[in-house]
MARTORBA-661286 format. One record per atom (N, C-alpha, C): atom name; x, y, z. Coordinates in steps of 0.001 Angstrom, whole numbers, padded with zeros to 6 digits, m for minus. Example, Ala and Ser with C-alpha at 12.3 -4.5 7.8 and 13.67 -1.06 7.14 Angstrom:
2
R  at       px       py       pz
R   N   013190  m005690   007800
R  CA   012300  m004500   007800
R   C   013200  m003300   007800
R   N   012850  m002250   007080
R  CA   013670  m001060   007140
R   C   012900   000030   007870
//
This chain:
318
R  at       px       py       pz
R   N   000845  m001232  m000204
R  CA   000175  m000065   000057
R   C   001064   001269  m000067
R   N   000283   002110  m000833
R  CA   000957   003576  m000802
R   C   000338   004431   000189
R   N   001401   005056   001322
R  CA   000605   005647   002219
R   C   001370   006995   002509
R   N   000608   008041   002534
R  CA   000894   009345   002728
R   C   000797   009846   004125
R   N   001759   009894   004773
R  CA   001752   010663   006171
R   C   001734   012169   006103
R   N   000797   012818   007082
R  CA   000791   014345   007084
R   C   001025   014485   008630
R   N   001974   015173   008709
R  CA   002421   015587   010096
R   C   003865   014849   010665
R   N   004937   015346   010701
R  CA   006028   014917   011083
R   C   006349   015289   012483
R   N   005725   015362   013571
R  CA   006033   015624   014795
R   C   006221   014210   015374
R   N   005937   014090   016652
R  CA   006464   012858   017342
R   C   005573   011829   016846
R   N   004391   011836   016813
R  CA   003642   010628   016609
R   C   003449   010422   015067
R   N   003318   011439   014042
R  CA   003345   011395   012847
R   C   004759   010580   012394
R   N   005738   011195   012768
R  CA   007045   010321   012544
R   C   007114   009012   012747
R   N   006575   008666   014022
R  CA   006420   007002   014577
R   C   005451   006340   013341
R   N   004648   007069   013074
R  CA   003137   006220   012130
R   C   004030   006034   011009
R   N   005021   006785   010345
R  CA   005693   006783   008975
R   C   006705   005646   009198
R   N   007433   005326   010446
R  CA   008316   004563   010686
R   C   007625   003301   010683
R   N   006477   003238   011422
R  CA   005653   001767   011604
R   C   005454   001384   010483
R   N   004552   002258   009774
R  CA   003862   001808   008323
R   C   005011   001280   007316
R   N   006227   001819   007279
R  CA   007309   001370   006692
R   C   007923  m000058   007138
R   N   008024  m000227   008516
R  CA   008325  m001353   009122
R   C   007447  m002534   008449
R   N   006218  m001946   008555
R  CA   005286  m003540   008280
R   C   005151  m003654   006590
R   N   005908  m002904   005751
R  CA   006153  m003315   004444
R   C   005328  m002361   003496
R   N   004815  m001043   003927
R  CA   004089  m000191   003077
R   C   005030   000989   002550
R   N   005013   001571   001241
R  CA   005726   002420   000580
R   C   004836   003723   001361
R   N   006087   004751   001994
R  CA   005663   005725   002949
R   C   006168   006955   002568
R   N   005356   007913   002232
R  CA   005802   009392   002280
R   C   005572   010139   003405
R   N   006450   010991   004026
R  CA   006133   011690   005126
R   C   006350   013294   004915
R   N   005028   013796   005198
R  CA   004827   015472   004894
R   C   004925   016210   005987
R   N   005782   017380   005802
R  CA   005816   018528   006892
R   C   005955   019903   006443
R   N   005680   020769   007001
R  CA   005603   022138   006293
R   C   006908   022450   005924
R   N   007086   023024   004965
R  CA   008549   023583   004146
R   C   009137   024672   005364
R   N   010415   024346   005791
R  CA   010792   025190   007081
R   C   010607   024986   008186
R   N   009719   024183   008433
R  CA   009230   023706   009912
R   C   010587   023132   010688
R   N   010893   023201   011960
R  CA   011832   022535   012357
R   C   011874   020982   012593
R   N   010524   020707   012657
R  CA   010750   019019   012417
R   C   011142   018564   011237
R   N   010519   018970   010235
R  CA   010990   018586   008853
R   C   012650   018789   008672
R   N   013049   020227   008989
R  CA   014555   020501   008702
R   C   015353   019369   009466
R   N   014970   018951   010808
R  CA   015652   018035   011395
R   C   015852   016464   010678
R   N   014725   016321   010403
R  CA   014564   015034   009792
R   C   015282   015019   008545
R   N   015047   015817   007426
R  CA   016089   016032   006596
R   C   017533   016107   006593
R   N   017996   016605   007815
R  CA   019196   016721   008030
R   C   019937   015240   008783
R   N   019007   014870   009465
R  CA   019385   013733   010192
R   C   018725   012340   010296
R   N   017353   012541   009518
R  CA   016575   011372   009479
R   C   016125   011007   011047
R   N   016118   011731   011839
R  CA   015935   011266   013356
R   C   015438   012591   014034
R   N   014423   012153   014764
R  CA   013856   013478   015851
R   C   014214   013161   017001
R   N   015337   012184   017588
R  CA   015532   011721   018660
R   C   014868   010833   019315
R   N   013812   010179   018986
R  CA   013172   009211   019170
R   C   013022   008104   018303
R   N   012864   008246   016816
R  CA   012666   007438   015552
R   C   013771   007963   014983
R   N   014381   006614   014199
R  CA   015364   006867   013188
R   C   014723   006393   011773
R   N   014450   007314   011083
R  CA   013781   006939   009809
R   C   014631   006254   008602
R   N   014404   005099   008202
R  CA   015133   004375   007315
R   C   015012   005245   005772
R   N   015468   005061   005122
R  CA   015948   005979   003577
R   C   014717   005846   002963
R   N   014087   004422   003112
R  CA   013159   003936   002276
R   C   011565   005070   002534
R   N   011629   005606   003618
R  CA   010611   006652   003722
R   C   011024   008163   003188
R   N   009961   008426   002169
R  CA   010082   009583   001551
R   C   009657   011045   002255
R   N   010691   012010   002570
R  CA   010138   013208   003066
R   C   009898   014171   002135
R   N   008686   014896   002318
R  CA   008047   016077   001473
R   C   007552   017246   002089
R   N   007723   018301   001254
R  CA   006887   019436   001854
R   C   005901   019755   000743
R   N   005307   018926   000250
R  CA   004351   019023  m000926
R   C   003239   017811  m000451
R   N   001996   018550  m000200
R  CA   000839   017580  m000594
R   C   000514   016855  m001524
R   N   001020   017328  m003033
R  CA   000667   016869  m004124
R   C   000621   015232  m004058
R   N   001714   014531  m003334
R  CA   001635   012972  m003073
R   C   000337   012377  m002773
R   N  m000552   013198  m001741
R  CA  m001632   012500  m001249
R   C  m002567   012030  m002547
R   N  m002419   012419  m003557
R  CA  m003258   012177  m004763
R   C  m003310   010739  m005122
R   N  m002094   010453  m005054
R  CA  m001564   009012  m005495
R   C  m001548   007801  m004493
R   N  m001801   008473  m003259
R  CA  m001759   007314  m002306
R   C  m002903   006579  m001824
R   N  m002918   005606  m001457
R  CA  m003938   004546  m000779
R   C  m004685   004803   000303
R   N  m003625   005723   000822
R  CA  m004510   006267   002291
R   C  m003667   007286   002684
R   N  m004299   008106   003269
R  CA  m003842   009312   003780
R   C  m003845   009451   005250
R   N  m002753   009243   005760
R  CA  m002982   009031   007315
R   C  m002330   010514   007987
R   N  m003225   011240   008971
R  CA  m002984   012491   009417
R   C  m002828   012500   010933
R   N  m001688   013144   011156
R  CA  m001346   013477   012555
R   C  m000905   015016   012636
R   N  m001810   015674   013073
R  CA  m001454   017167   013449
R   C  m002184   017788   014388
R   N  m001969   018813   015127
R  CA  m002585   019280   016144
R   C  m004035   019404   016126
R   N  m004932   018925   016946
R  CA  m006512   019030   016354
R   C  m007008   020249   015958
R   N  m006604   021338   016566
R  CA  m007211   022826   016277
R   C  m006777   023096   014884
R   N  m005768   022434   014145
R  CA  m005435   022868   012802
R   C  m006020   022021   011806
R   N  m006645   021007   012289
R  CA  m007225   019876   011335
R   C  m008177   020577   010216
R   N  m009070   021604   010670
R  CA  m010086   022317   009854
R   C  m009274   023000   008507
R   N  m008180   023655   008890
R  CA  m007614   024451   007890
R   C  m006754   023831   006991
R   N  m006163   022666   007647
R  CA  m005272   021572   006726
R   C  m006536   020978   005538
R   N  m007639   020378   006105
R  CA  m008310   019968   005289
R   C  m009132   020909   004096
R   N  m009130   021998   004554
R  CA  m009917   023049   003673
R   C  m009042   023314   002541
R   N  m007940   023324   002641
R  CA  m006788   023559   001586
R   C  m007152   022796   000222
R   N  m006973   023155  m000878
R  CA  m007412   022597  m002187
R   C  m006683   021305  m002406
R   N  m005692   021047  m001821
R  CA  m004688   019844  m002098
R   C  m005460   018669  m001510
R   N  m006289   018579  m000416
R  CA  m007081   017385  m000011
R   C  m008295   017508   000113
R   N  m009206   018695   000026
R  CA  m010712   019076  m000316
R   C  m011058   018628  m001514
R   N  m010040   018725  m002477
R  CA  m010330   018375  m003861
R   C  m010340   016699  m004255
R   N  m009610   015931  m003491
R  CA  m009529   014582  m003606
R   C  m010950   013876  m003674
R   N  m010994   012905  m004682
R  CA  m012168   012029  m004632
R   C  m011921   010901  m004360
R   N  m012854   010440  m003372
R  CA  m012785   008895  m002990
R   C  m011743   008696  m002357
R   N  m010821   009437  m001676
R  CA  m009584   008941  m000817
R   C  m009828   008599   000606
R   N  m009256   007752   001145
R  CA  m009277   007113   002493
R   C  m008442   008135   003365
R   N  m008868   008572   004336
R  CA  m008220   009518   005339
R   C  m008388   009012   006670
R   N  m006997   008672   007378
R  CA  m007265   008121   008584
R   C  m006499   009216   009629
R   N  m007355   009435   010569
R  CA  m007210   010589   011516
R   C  m006667   009879   012762
R   N  m005349   010467   013256
R  CA  m004553   009747   014546
R   C  m004460   010603   015440
R   N  m005304   011463   015531
R  CA  m005367   012597   016698
R   C  m006165   012344   017792
R   N  m006084   012912   019251
R  CA  m007074   012900   019799
R   C  m007440   014286   020228
R   N  m008677   014559   020079
R  CA  m009219   015896   020282
R   C  m010630   016399   019917
R   N  m011087   017425   020332
R  CA  m012165   018127   019674
R   C  m011945   019774   019461
R   N  m012441   020131   018691
R  CA  m012280   021591   018048
R   C  m013131   022419   019238
R   N  m012231   023307   019521
R  CA  m012662   024341   020552
R   C  m013885   025055   020103
R   N  m013877   025788   019157
R  CA  m014871   026600   018523
R   C  m016580   025820   018570
R   N  m016291   024721   018173
R  CA  m017791   023900   017689
R   C  m018037   022830   018614
R   N  m016673   021978   019537
R  CA  m017045   021051   020002
R   C  m017004   019819   019330
R   N  m016802   019941   017997
R  CA  m016704   018971   016780
R   C  m015977   017917   017179
R   N  m016316   016555   016885
R  CA  m015338   015493   016996
R   C  m014391   015658   015446
R   N  m013197   015038   015471
R  CA  m012566   015111   014457
R   C  m012909   014569   012872
R   N  m013767   013635   013131
R  CA  m014443   012845   011893
R   C  m015329   013747   011407
R   N  m016065   014550   012278
R  CA  m017170   015594   011678
R   C  m016603   016667   010946
R   N  m015468   017014   011461
R  CA  m014863   018219   010738
R   C  m014084   017343   009465
R   N  m013552   016298   009345
R  CA  m013339   015952   008052
R   C  m014431   015611   007085
R   N  m015654   015307   007701
R  CA  m016912   015253   006580
R   C  m017015   016255   006223
R   N  m017133   017212   006969
R  CA  m017500   018823   006466
R   C  m016544   019311   005341
R   N  m015261   018958   005476
R  CA  m014252   019624   004624
R   C  m013954   019014   003337
R   N  m014059   017458   003397
R  CA  m013616   016609   002371
R   C  m014701   016358   001273
R   N  m014280   015739   000533
R  CA  m015304   015343  m000805
R   C  m016397   014386  m000066
R   N  m017556   014574  m000629
R  CA  m018601   013607  m000383
R   C  m018483   011950  m000075
R   N  m017672   011566  m001089
R  CA  m016964   010370  m001095
R   C  m015877   009908  m000604
R   N  m015229   010728   000273
R  CA  m014252   010657   001144
R   C  m014566   009507   002094
R   N  m013598   008642   002308
R  CA  m013636   007499   003300
R   C  m012905   008031   004247
R   N  m013794   008267   005953
R  CA  m012793   008695   006815
R   C  m012701   007726   007765
R   N  m011567   007328   008671
R  CA  m011587   006486   009530
R   C  m010510   007183   010538
R   N  m010631   006617   011822
R  CA  m009931   007055   013025
R   C  m008978   005937   013592
R   N  m007708   006440   014103
R  CA  m006946   005407   014463
R   C  m006326   005983   015952
R   N  m006896   005137   017225
R  CA  m007029   005692   018237
R   C  m006551   004542   019448
R   N  m006233   005010   020449
R  CA  m005574   003917   021513
R   C  m004499   004305   022130
R   N  m003845   003323   023107
R  CA  m002860   003375   023818
R   C  m001643   003277   023234
R   N  m000407   003916   023709
R  CA   000672   003603   023058
R   C   001716   004850   023177
R   N   003028   004648   023478
R  CA   004062   005584   023620
R   C   005176   005309   022255
R   N   005598   006262   021597
R  CA   006617   006047   020706
R   C   007855   005476   021465
R   N   008318   005792   022654
R  CA   009493   005472   023166
R   C   009265   003917   023325
R   N   008030   003327   023821
R  CA   007917   002078   023985
R   C   007653   001376   022748
R   N   007025   001819   021892
R  CA   006843   001008   020624
R   C   008456   000488   019873
R   N   009286   001712   019902
R  CA   010526   001688   019217
R   C   011509   000942   019969
R   N   010903   000490   021193
R  CA   011990  m000461   022035
R   C   011301  m001776   021815
R   N   010120  m002063   020963
R  CA   009857  m003296   020756
R   C   008742  m003675   021788
R   N   007847  m002849   022680
R  CA   006987  m003349   023453
R   C   005498  m002799   022539
R   N   004812  m003907   022503
R  CA   003572  m003776   021884
R   C   002455  m003304   022555
R   N   001260  m003071   021731
R  CA   000157  m002347   022125
R   C  m000945  m002910   021665
R   N  m002390  m002618   022095
R  CA  m003507  m002760   021197
R   C  m004148  m000975   021188
R   N  m004460  m001091   019878
R  CA  m005304  m000214   019512
R   C  m006500  m000335   018511
R   N  m007155   000636   018017
R  CA  m008592   000786   017546
R   C  m008425   001343   016126
R   N  m009145   000844   015366
R  CA  m009491   001463   014027
R   C  m011115   001328   013839
R   N  m011654   002901   013891
R  CA  m013042   002823   013564
R   C  m013412   003745   012294
R   N  m014660   003553   011983
R  CA  m015204   004005   010607
R   C  m016599   003826   010673
R   N  m017189   004772   009780
R  CA  m018587   004528   009446
R   C  m018701   003543   008536
R   N  m017581   003106   007780
R  CA  m017746   002019   006629
R   C  m016997   000672   007469
R   N  m017883  m000557   007181
R  CA  m017228  m002019   007699
R   C  m016009  m002097   006735
R   N  m016223  m001777   005676
R  CA  m015307  m002470   004373
R   C  m013914  m001235   004616
R   N  m014137  m000360   005097
R  CA  m012768   000891   005201
R   C  m012108   000196   006410
R   N  m012938  m000316   007559
R  CA  m012208  m000745   008934
R   C  m011673  m001848   008569
R   N  m012088  m002938   007742
R  CA  m011649  m004251   007575
R   C  m010341  m004321   006640
R   N  m010401  m003264   005775
R  CA  m009277  m002990   004965
R   C  m008033  m002399   005659
R   N  m008316  m001363   006511
R  CA  m007255  m000633   007259
R   C  m006479  m001806   008508
R   N  m007495  m002277   009225
R  CA  m007242  m003211   009965
R   C  m006278  m004355   009525
R   N  m006482  m004934   008453
R  CA  m005670  m005979   007723
R   C  m004518  m005261   007056
R   N  m004305  m004179   006848
R  CA  m003105  m003413   006235
R   C  m002301  m002951   007102
R   N  m002739  m002636   008409
R  CA  m001780  m001742   009351
R   C  m001705  m002882   010394
R   N  m002200  m003735   010580
R  CA  m001533  m004502   011810
R   C  m000040  m005029   011561
R   N   000438  m005147   012670
R  CA   002005  m005835   012599
R   C   002559  m006383   013873
R   N   003442  m006587   014113
R  CA   003982  m007131   015325
R   C   003933  m006189   016460
R   N   003912  m004845   016297
R  CA   003793  m004281   017413
R   C   002631  m003515   017880
R   N   001490  m003516   016905
R  CA   000073  m003200   017235
R   C  m000843  m004126   016686
R   N  m001639  m004543   018036
R  CA  m002954  m005246   017261
R   C  m003997  m004621   017403
R   N  m004821  m004405   016330
R  CA  m005854  m003713   016344
R   C  m007193  m004270   016552
R   N  m008000  m003406   017039
R  CA  m009493  m004112   017375
R   C  m010551  m003096   016357
R   N  m011579  m003806   015900
R  CA  m012693  m003007   014992
R   C  m013262  m002113   016059
R   N  m013309  m000761   015860
R  CA  m014059  m000063   016585
R   C  m015671  m000053   016214
R   N  m016446   000001   017085
R  CA  m017935  m000231   016803
R   C  m018563   001209   017445
R   N  m017833   002285   017484
R  CA  m018632   003456   017992
R   C  m017995   004600   017942
R   N  m017973   005444   016844
R  CA  m017319   006597   016405
R   C  m017232   007687   017451
R   N  m018697   007928   017939
R  CA  m019048   008879   018680
R   C  m018155   008509   020288
R   N  m018651   007332   020753
R  CA  m017765   006896   021533
R   C  m016226   007140   021890
R   N  m015769   006396   020719
R  CA  m014371   006003   020738
R   C  m013590   007591   020356
R   N  m014195   008589   019672
R  CA  m013405   010103   019626
R   C  m013769   010578   020789
R   N  m014798   010493   021375
R  CA  m014761   011616   022732
R   C  m014108   010899   023969
R   N  m014043   009294   023906
R  CA  m013223   008925   024968
R   C  m011721   009254   024768
R   N  m011138   009142   023476
R  CA  m009839   009522   023168
R   C  m009460   010826   023531
R   N  m010537   011724   023027
R  CA  m010007   013039   023525
R   C  m010069   013455   025255
R   N  m011100   012947   025651
R  CA  m011471   013275   027077
R   C  m010429   012675   027899
R   N  m009842   011506   027372
R  CA  m008491   010800   028668
R   C  m007381   011924   028744
R   N  m007425   012729   027753
R  CA  m006117   013743   027805
R   C  m006499   014777   028862
R   N  m007900   014885   029193
R  CA  m008054   015718   030162
R   C  m007912   015185   031376
R   N  m008274   013938   031772
R  CA  m008123   013069   033042
R   C  m006732   013035   032995
R   N  m005895   012910   031898
R  CA  m004345   012725   032099
R   C  m003698   014189   032886
R   N  m004191   015392   032457
R  CA  m003979   016680   033090
R   C  m004503   016580   034544
R   N  m005465   016013   034840
R  CA  m005860   015916   036167
R   C  m004948   015111   037306
R   N  m004494   014014   036425
R  CA  m003620   013085   037163
R   C  m002300   013801   037437
R   N  m001708   014847   036693
R  CA  m000675   015406   036415
R   C  m000502   016458   037639
R   N  m001920   016946   037904
R  CA  m002148   018197   039132
R   C  m002030   017251   040210
R   N  m002720   016198   040326
R  CA  m002661   015183   041363
R   C  m001146   015030   041975
R   N  m000404   014373   040956
R  CA   001259   014014   041252
R   C   001740   015556   041563
R   N   001357   016733   040937
R  CA   002235   017817   041320
R   C   001957   018269   042924
R   N   000669   017959   043436
R  CA   000443   018234   044572
R   C   000417   017100   045776
R   N   001083   015969   045221
R  CA   001616   014835   045921
R   C   000538   014068   046341
R   N  m000600   014004   045553
R  CA  m001757   013249   045941
R   C  m002035   012266   044834
R   N  m001047   011565   044495
R  CA  m000955   010585   043569
R   C  m001853   009154   043518
R   N  m001938   008986   045126
R  CA  m002770   007935   045688
R   C  m004232   008157   045034
R   N  m004719   009201   044871
R  CA  m006135   009571   044666
R   C  m006296   009189   042681
R   N  m005143   008727   042122
R  CA  m005406   008579   040847
R   C  m006282   007428   040322
R   N  m006447   006448   041573
R  CA  m007444   005399   041178
R   C  m008950   005998   041076
R   N  m009091   006796   042189
R  CA  m010475   007361   042329
R   C  m010695   008285   041027
R   N  m009589   009019   040492
R  CA  m009797   009817   039614
R   C  m010097   008875   038319
R   N  m009286   007876   038185
R  CA  m009812   006987   037111
R   C  m011196   006475   036972
R   N  m011583   005997   038034
R  CA  m013077   005576   038284
R   C  m014183   006464   037714
R   N  m013939   007535   038851
R  CA  m014864   008762   038433
R   C  m014882   009379   036905
R   N  m013587   009401   036758
R  CA  m013482   010215   035237
R   C  m014172   009302   034058
R   N  m013994   008056   034331
R  CA  m014527   006930   033112
R   C  m015983   007144   033230
R   N  m016655   007376   034580
R  CA  m018259   007456   034635
R   C  m018506   008556   034237
R   N  m017997   009923   034152
R  CA  m018380   011126   033979
R   C  m018483   010993   032238
R   N  m017209   010408   031543
R  CA  m017116   010516   030147
R   C  m018491   009456   029518
R   N  m018516   008394   030345
R  CA  m019508   007514   029708
R   C  m020899   008204   029906
R   N  m021178   008854   030717
R  CA  m022443   009811   030754
R   C  m022526   010655   029665
R   N  m021600   011347   029120
R  CA  m021405   012232   028237
R   C  m021660   011329   026904
R   N  m020910   010259   026542
R  CA  m021043   009537   025383
R   C  m022257   009044   025032
R   N  m023012   008493   026167
R  CA  m024280   007892   026156
R   C  m025280   009082   025636
R   N  m025067   010393   026139
R  CA  m025947   011555   026054
R   C  m025785   012012   024680
R   N  m024655   011769   024116
R  CA  m024382   012167   022635
R   C  m024882   011230   021676
R   N  m025283   010018   022027
R  CA  m025830   009035   021152
R   C  m024838   007779   020947
R   N  m023812   007860   021576
R  CA  m022989   006997   021552
R   C  m023274   005723   022678
R   N  m021960   004553   022852
R  CA  m022315   003367   023756
R   C  m021390   003866   024857
R   N  m022286   004110   025946
R  CA  m021525   004311   027079
R   C  m020214   003298   027425
R   N  m020379   001941   027086
R  CA  m019475   001229   027137
R   C  m017940   001427   026472
R   N  m017921   002270   025572
R  CA  m016842   002554   024610
R   C  m015956   003520   025932
R   N  m016249   004195   026901
R  CA  m015340   004528   027864
R   C  m014684   003945   028691
R   N  m015039   002410   028437
R  CA  m014263   001513   029228
R   C  m013678   000621   028291
R   N  m013390   001007   026970
R  CA  m012610   000321   025998
R   C  m011455   001183   025900
R   N  m010560   000670   024768
R  CA  m009479   001039   024637
R   C  m008904   002473   024524
R   N  m009867   003075   023839
R  CA  m009606   004497   023645
R   C  m009941   005404   024883
R   N  m010550   005025   025970
R  CA  m010587   005915   027012
R   C  m009751   004998   028060
R   N  m010536   004212   028992
R  CA  m010239   003682   030248
R   C  m008681   002866   029717
R   N  m008802   002357   028459
R  CA  m007571   001299   027837
R   C  m006445   002286   027698
R   N  m006536   003635   027653
R  CA  m005564   004495   027418
R   C  m004849   005248   028514
R   N  m005737   004822   029775
R  CA  m005295   005539   030944
R   C  m003843   005269   031521
R   N  m003250   003956   031333
R  CA  m001968   003856   032034
R   C  m000825   004666   031256
R   N  m001412   004724   029936
R  CA  m000242   005527   029191
R   C  m000205   006995   029276
R   N  m001491   007325   029823
R  CA  m001985   008951   029936
R   C  m001796   009384   031522
R   N  m002283   008637   032708
R  CA  m002195   008846   033866
R   C  m001149   008495   034508
R   N  m000368   007664   034177
R  CA   000997   007197   034936
R   C   002125   007396   034075
R   N   002212   007442   033106
R  CA   003300   007350   031985
R   C   004365   008655   032347
R   N   005526   008440   032254
R  CA   006226   009664   032384
R   C   006539   010110   030685
R   N   006069   009576   029889
R  CA   005977   009983   028509
R   C   004761   010855   028122
R   N   003677   010864   029163
R  CA   002496   011414   028772
R   C   002652   012984   028897
R   N   002511   013475   027614
R  CA   002628   014897   027723
R   C   001515   015659   028633
R   N   000162   015135   028550
R  CA  m000992   015816   029266
R   C  m000591   015646   030648
R   N  m000383   014235   031349
R  CA   000043   014336   032684
R   C   001465   015100   033239
R   N   002365   015242   032266
R  CA   003462   016144   032541
R   C   003277   017669   032612
R   N   002041   017866   031515
R  CA   001655   019347   031600
R   C   000889   019683   032940
R   N  m000040   018521   033476
R  CA  m000524   019186   034639
R   C   000369   019135   035858
R   N   001301   018201   035992
R  CA   001928   018335   036885
R   C   002796   019542   036923
R   N   003401   020254   035923
R  CA   004069   021390   035921
R   C   003275   022682   036025
R   N   002058   022510   035275
R  CA   000886   023601   035710
R   C   000790   023921   037247
R   N   000503   022762   038004
R  CA   000024   023229   039422
R   C   001334   023725   040104
R   N   002789   023187   039567
R  CA   003962   023600   040274
R   C   004574   025167   039895
R   N   003693   025679   038845
R  CA   004202   026881   038106
R   C   005549   026715   037354
R   N   005567   025583   036750
R  CA   006783   025432   035925
R   C   006460   025678   034550
R   N   007207   025864   033477
R  CA   006760   025905   031956
R   C   006830   024371   031318
R   N   006232   024227   030284
R  CA   006042   022940   029782
R   C   006153   023259   028474
R   N   007062   023014   027497
R  CA   006915   023394   026024
R   C   006182   022204   025060
R   N   005889   021000   025425
R  CA   005442   019985   024698
R   C   003929   020059   024428
R   N   003143   019997   023195
R  CA   001768   020139   023117
R   C   001003   018984   023977
R   N  m000054   019461   024867
R  CA  m000919   018768   025818
R   C  m002421   019165   025097
R   N  m002661   018339   024234
R  CA  m004089   018127   023843
R   C  m005294   018640   024653
R   N  m005081   018041   025787
R  CA  m006089   018075   026947
R   C  m006559   019590   027183
R   N  m005259   020504   027055
R  CA  m005571   021833   027358
R   C  m006748   022448   026456
R   N  m006801   022238   025275
R  CA  m007922   022620   024280
R   C  m008865   021930   024474
R   N  m008981   020590   024351
R  CA  m009944   019567   024758
R   C  m010955   020013   025868
R   N  m010505   020280   026964
R  CA  m011311   020937   028036
R   C  m012428   021705   027641
R   N  m011881   022950   026860
R  CA  m012609   023565   026326
R   C  m013880   023432   025686
R   N  m013438   022656   024651
R  CA  m014646   021785   023919
R   C  m015752   021010   024866
R   N  m014921   020302   025997
R  CA  m015847   019447   026629
R   C  m016854   020571   027387
R   N  m016578   021742   027998
R  CA  m017632   022752   028472
R   C  m018439   022906   027627
R   N  m018439   022931   026307
R  CA  m019670   023444   025482
R   C  m020490   022105   025303
R   N  m019811   021088   025559
R  CA  m020566   019814   025313
R   C  m021394   019664   026527
R   N  m020881   019920   027486
R  CA  m021429   019563   029001
R   C  m022716   020568   028691
R   N  m022785   021568   028586
R  CA  m023814   022625   028443
R   C  m024749   022280   027358
R   N  m024424   021896   026175
R  CA  m025318   021497   025100
R   C  m025936   020162   025583
R   N  m025488   019194   026120
R  CA  m025982   017939   026540
R   C  m026247   017696   027890
R   N  m026387   018874   028671
R  CA  m026667   018900   030178
R   C  m026072   017771   030909
R   N  m024926   017325   030655
R  CA  m024360   016483   031596
R   C  m023077   016793   032390
R   N  m023367   016458   033659
R  CA  m022563   017066   034599
R   C  m021042   016444   034692
R   N  m020118   017173   034486
R  CA  m018628   016608   034158
R   C  m017937   017205   035306
R   N  m018107   016718   036518
R  CA  m017351   017387   037520
R   C  m015451   017542   037283
R   N  m015176   016451   037159
R  CA  m013604   016563   036673
R   C  m013085   017343   035638
R   N  m013739   017267   034582
R  CA  m013379   018099   033520
R   C  m013642   019582   033989
R   N  m014773   019853   034636
R  CA  m015385   021415   035028
R   C  m013850   021643   036033
R   N  m013509   021077   036888
R  CA  m012204   021570   037720
R   C  m011194   021537   037067
R   N  m010649   020699   035765
R  CA  m009602   021050   035165
R   C  m009709   022285   034342
R   N  m011126   022410   033887
R  CA  m010937   023895   033203
R   C  m010849   024959   033956
R   N  m011511   024928   035263
R  CA  m011431   026080   036054
R   C  m010164   026524   036521
R   N  m009113   025406   036602
R  CA  m007657   025586   036866
R   C  m007198   026452   035731
R   N  m007247   025412   034522
R  CA  m006337   026101   033204
R   C  m006893   027296   032805
R   N  m008173   027651   032584
R  CA  m008604   028887   031802
R   C  m009232   029784   032622
R   N  m009636   029468   033920
R  CA  m010600   030482   034656
R   C  m009748   030869   035931
R   N  m008217   030656   036217
R  CA  m007387   030879   037074
R   C  m007759   030623   038579
R   N  m008473   029669   038390
R  CA  m008780   028808   040169
R   C  m007893   028324   040555
R   N  m007520   028238   041947
R  CA  m006533   027842   042483
R   C  m006808   026248   042857
R   N  m005604   025663   042558
R  CA  m005798   024121   042287
R   C  m006168   023343   043629
R   N  m005534   023866   044928
R  CA  m005996   023556   046038
R   C  m007437   023410   046473
R   N  m007859   024599   046241
R  CA  m009292   025057   046295
R   C  m010393   024243   045452
R   N  m009908   023856   044357
R  CA  m010711   023219   043074
R   C  m010848   021771   043596
R   N  m009445   021151   044151
R  CA  m009490   019839   044443
R   C  m010102   019637   045701
R   N  m010347   020718   046667
R  CA  m011171   020307   047806
R   C  m012529   020574   047530
R   N  m012786   021251   046588
R  CA  m014206   021328   046043
R   C  m014667   020285   045446
R   N  m013788   019285   044947
R  CA  m014409   018074   044431
R   C  m014501   017242   045463
R   N  m013862   017258   046435
R  CA  m013972   016206   047500
R   C  m015206   016418   048570
R   N  m015664   017684   048266
R  CA  m016579   018221   048979
R   C  m017822   018247   048460
R   N  m017973   017713   047279
R  CA  m019306   017366   047013
R   C  m020408   016307   047690
R   N  m021602   016655   047294
R  CA  m022396   016038   048082
R   C  m022431   014553   048262
R   N  m022759   013817   049250
R  CA  m022678   012271   049385
R   C  m023711   011784   048528
R   N  m023245   010819   047829
R  CA  m024345   010124   046996
R   C  m023965   008522   046819
R   N  m024838   007876   046286
R  CA  m024230   006404   045785
R   C  m023240   006501   044603
R   N  m022399   005367   044764
R  CA  m021478   005248   043982
R   C  m021864   004982   042310
R   N  m022893   004200   041936
R  CA  m023664   003752   040918
R   C  m025102   004410   040976
//
């Protein structure tokens, strides 16, 4: 299969490496002059992944036209503008695989919804989600992930084509639940980092349990299956997000409450704003997400917010 990967950040570069490893012809796109692309062109490494010569580097989107699949890994807030460009929006019948976890701040839209709005009506859209860190995959540590799509045929084709020794794919059955769950787990990851930063790591078990319940309620209200919150895309990704030293969202939350700077992208910072829109739209209570939003975007004191969470009214667990 000829695969065109868009986005040469940490995850996009790994995807190009992985897809080449399992036998596909891969091109990796980055913006001309971007630091990530310049580094890869110079050394073929980003410090985590060493790209073989077989992976073609390019700063032109023209190659997407001839690809069998276009795999996209860019910051979620940039997806709409990327897909609105003529190079991609004009492609007919192309398969697009979205490999990001986020929601659009302005609209609360899921990424597959944005793709459906911007791309040709016959575009085939799928999502690739689930747990895993580049640092572990490149050491040979395998993991399980999910591919979901509104088309069973697209799911089957991609799962068969993209499965390898490092990734076992499951067939997703709930686009709403999988996308919301995958995006929201980054917010729970920030909350976990805040607990670490306040030396309250023992509470991360409660955070995982209650966080999963509130996201399950939102998924159900939006028309998805609440069981998806307990699958690979949300609860199944918690180990990689809530505990891992490689988690950008956990690391960001810890640095934030300590008053330290953090340079890497933490998608949960944006996603929590979109979740506040969905909370209001669907009238679902999201206390943990609300607490994270209050600290990040409303200037609330972390200690006060955490205390308020534990002072909530007594109630049955389920």
